[in-house]
C-alpha angles and dihedrals in degrees: 000000000000132000142191109201139141144124115270121241140155117288117191115199115316121003105234125162101197098184114093122199123251113217120222108185117217120180090273111030154010106257117195125198124228124282136166146242128232134184112229140183133201131225123216104268145341124264091254104026121195095018118120122189132181113256123230127273087248089059091051093050089062090060102058110132127217118206124229127184135198105242115262089237092058091050092048090050090055090050090052098045105037132058107254121223137169146227088256092057092048098051092047094051099050121161101185133051139208113223130219106253096233090063131091093257091070129067132228089249090058092048090050091055090075120103115269095205115057088031115231116200118231087244089066097050125074135194126213129247112283098263093049094042092059109024116127093198100067133043130195114243128148125032133195137158147192083269085075094043098052136011094235089062095243140097102216105312095339135087105210140184122197119202118193119211126191124209119254132191093011133120091232118058110217144139138230136192129228104208104201131201105229096174101129092202094052125101085225095054107159091003113139145192129204119242125189118226111214145176120240115234138178095035092310095304092111140015141203136204121285109244101222143129087212092228097161138019138177126180111209118176106313092337129097116201119201130180109226141198137194136195144025136281088263091067117080104197120091128189135182130226145144115221121212128215131182128220086218091069113053120132142197126235119221098209135042095220119144095243128083128232140029123312112177107306093341120099117189132179100193090283098314123118097225134044130190120204124208116246095198146319148225120232139184119227099233136062116258115249137217092214142117092225116127089227095052120127105238120225112244112242121148128029131195138160132243111208093175093070126083108256100021113255138215110229118207131185140184126229116228138170129208129245134167090245101045115023122172136146125234122273125220124197138168143211132202115256120226124232111281090246090071121098091232123039106222116074113244136183126243090280092056095253131132119199120200112253093208135014120188138187103219105195090228135097138204091046112165106155135021143188120201129192144142117259122181089347091306122109112228137182124218114202142133138228110237109212126204122248139068114291092001115147123222130236117251120218139193104193122189111217127218115262123228108296093019124109092194132026114267094229106040120192109011104164140075087237088056094070119116091254100043120213122247099222105119127093122292114267096346122193134176125011132203132180130222100202096188090056095031088229123145111204122204134175133206130220122205135101100157127135126261090277095049094251125149130238108023138162090226109044125182104237108231102149117116139148114217143164133214128188116251089232091057091047093049092049091049092052099036117141 
């Protein structure tokens, strides 16, 4: 029960809806306000590449989160009305497959999308099923895994990857999730099934689509965190939020109709077999701003998790482009994660607020996915600049971050990618990253399926979408000082 539909339109550069919905919880529903979408491009490098500085206290104040929860009564109503399922059921009933890139199902263009340095073998890169490899109506964005959810790399008996895709060239902005079987000993290894994330409404008796470009995702314990966006380019108001989903509340549809919600005895999830309702959200109080001001409120884009910090932290970043009139580099910030026993995953104070513990100006642009960890007592950030244009490689970075009490990192820069020229050796148009610590594998996915001129949509797309992994040791060696 999968579908690839949408109304074609013109897509310029990278599809990025930068507005992110604020949730106001009534007794029955999560109600987001309007946001907007904007096409953006990225230049080659920042004016001071590789340098990370600590942002001001005023910048941090803009990023305070407020927690919102779906009422317990609404959640109980959903459990009573809808047929419950699980991640285990989904990854063991897959109906699509990723294909090893050295096989006949993948093209030369897809193989060429891999990083050149560090080198990724064709056996460690995978292309999507035909419809997903070429669709102009969906675009891969955030990526997370059971490596985030649990230190042993598994959720129960299953190793799982979750790839978030945002809609493109459609009248309705929405997201979907590819839930991927990553059990290497399974006959369905790297098989996947689509799941529709939704918002409960009417006291949990109904639901609607989640308006999101799925830019960032982290799976912590039984909670999935997703950055979300709402609106169109014609709307001027932007808001930021992170939606929260629970693996304890995933449901099955009973019809494959193209609408979403409950009508009488019929339950439909836009043609998908499974739907996943949000249980709450975190929002900031101000609109996000496309500005170079130090006091701007950044638009949430990517999410990742740092398991080397104590407590573990959620790492967020914004995506920005450069222009002569409005230059700025991307910011990165982090929040403390709560114990997995808590109902909501980000730690808050008694007033329900979460303040960022660190906010950094990175000196880089085009940042769409990150991986943060502590190495040799120094906190570092792995990321890549995604550059606009067909078949254009990105720039990999290993960025040292300032320690407590430092305004600038002590060893800056420390990577080959941190040179003043930057080297285009990473994958083409890379997006979210996730780390399997037990395997020491960093997974990354790429986004594009435009034509040779970078136009969207097209009847003859250049296939540049892959999912690949690289060992942390190989990445470290490639970006060694």
